[in-house]
N, C-alpha and C positions, 0 to 999 in steps of 0.2 A: 336612926330610923327616919327622923324628919329630913335629914340631909339627903337620904336616898330617895324619899318621896319627892322632894324638891328637884332633884336631879332628873327623875323620871318625867316630871311635869315639864321641865325645860326641854328635855329630849323630844317629848310629844309636840310641844309648841314649835320647836325648830323643824321637826319633820313636817308639820302642817304648813309652816311658812314655805319650806322648800317645795311642797306639793303645789301650793298656790302659785308660786313663781314658775314652776315647770309647766303647769297647765296654761298659764298666761303666755309664756314663751311659745308653747306648742300652738296655741290659738293664733298668735301673731304670725308664726311661720306658715301655718296652714293657709292663712289668708294672703300670704306673700306681701305683708306690710313691711315697709322699710322704716322702722322707728328706732333710731339710735344716734348717739352723739359720735360722729366719726373721729373727732379729735381726741377722744378719751383713750386711755390705755386699757388693755385687757381684751378678752375675747369678745366677739360680736354679741353673744348672749349676755355677757356681763354688761356691756354698754347698752344693750336694749333694755335690760331691767333697770339700769340706772336712769335711762332716759324717761321711761314711762312712770317712774316713781319720783322724778325730780321736779316736775312742773309745780310752780308755786300756787297754781290755781286748782290743782287736783291731780289725780293720777289715773292711769288706764287700769281698768279692772275687768275681770271676766266673771260674769254672773253665773249663778247655778244653772241658768238656762243656756249657758255657753255663748252668750252675747257679750261682745266687748262694749265697754262704756268708757268714754273719755271726755275731758273738759274741752269746750270750744269757746274761745275768746273772740268776741266781735269788737272790732276797734273802729272808732269814729274819729280819725285824727283831726278833722277840721273843728271838732268840738272838744278835743282833748279829753275824751271819755271812752268808756268801753262797757260792754255787757259780758256776762259769763253764763254760759249754759254748762253747769257743773257736771251733769250726767247726760251726755249726748250718746244715745245708744247707736250702734253701728247700723241698725235698721231704720233709724230716724232719717227724715228728710229735712234738710236745712230750710227749705221753703216753707214747710209746715210750721216750724218754729217762728220764722220771720213773719208769716201770715198773721199770727196771733200777737206779735210784738208791735206791729205797725198798722196804721189805718189802711183800709177801712175797717177791718175786723178788730184790730187793737187800738189802743189810745196812742196819741203822739207822746213821745218821751218828753220830759220836762225841759231838756236841753235843746229841743227842736221847736222853738217858739214860732218859726216861720212855716212849719209844716212841710219841710223839704223831704223828710223821710216818710214815704208811703210804700206799701208793698209793691205797687205796680211800677215804682221808680227805682227800686233797689237792684243793684248789681253786686253780686258777691265776688270779691277778688281774693284769691287764696294762693298760697305758695307752699312749697315743701320745705322740709328741714335742710335738705342737702343742697338744693340748687335754687338760689333766688331768681335765676333767669327763667325758671319754669312757672312763673306767675300766670295764673289762669283767671278768666273772667266768665261769669255766668249770669244771664238774665233770669232771675228767680221765677218769673211768671211762667216759664216753660218747663219747670221741674216739679215732679211729684204731681 
């Protein structure tokens, strides 16, 4: 009796997990996002799920409101440090986050003793997973 109940619970949990994964994949496909590890074996869907679940700083999730959320890591190589926005919603604007993180609205980070990082001086440089040659640059003052 107990074994049957445990088996039913496992089946329900597995079905819920598959539903969450299917909904996440559907949302990624609907938005035409290209998030996967190309060198991995298996189907593109399998690689996409592995990619969004594998990040050491968090994972991509789909909320009940059907909004994707993922971690965004900000790297400051000259100071050998980084920041993490653990739950960056797809509706969020990076400039809004940076505006409250750096002066004049935010405080200077402890590692920036010379005050080099202010919102009006920041340029975001970002790249994609697949092609390091596609590095883009954006002056944050002109976004959002």
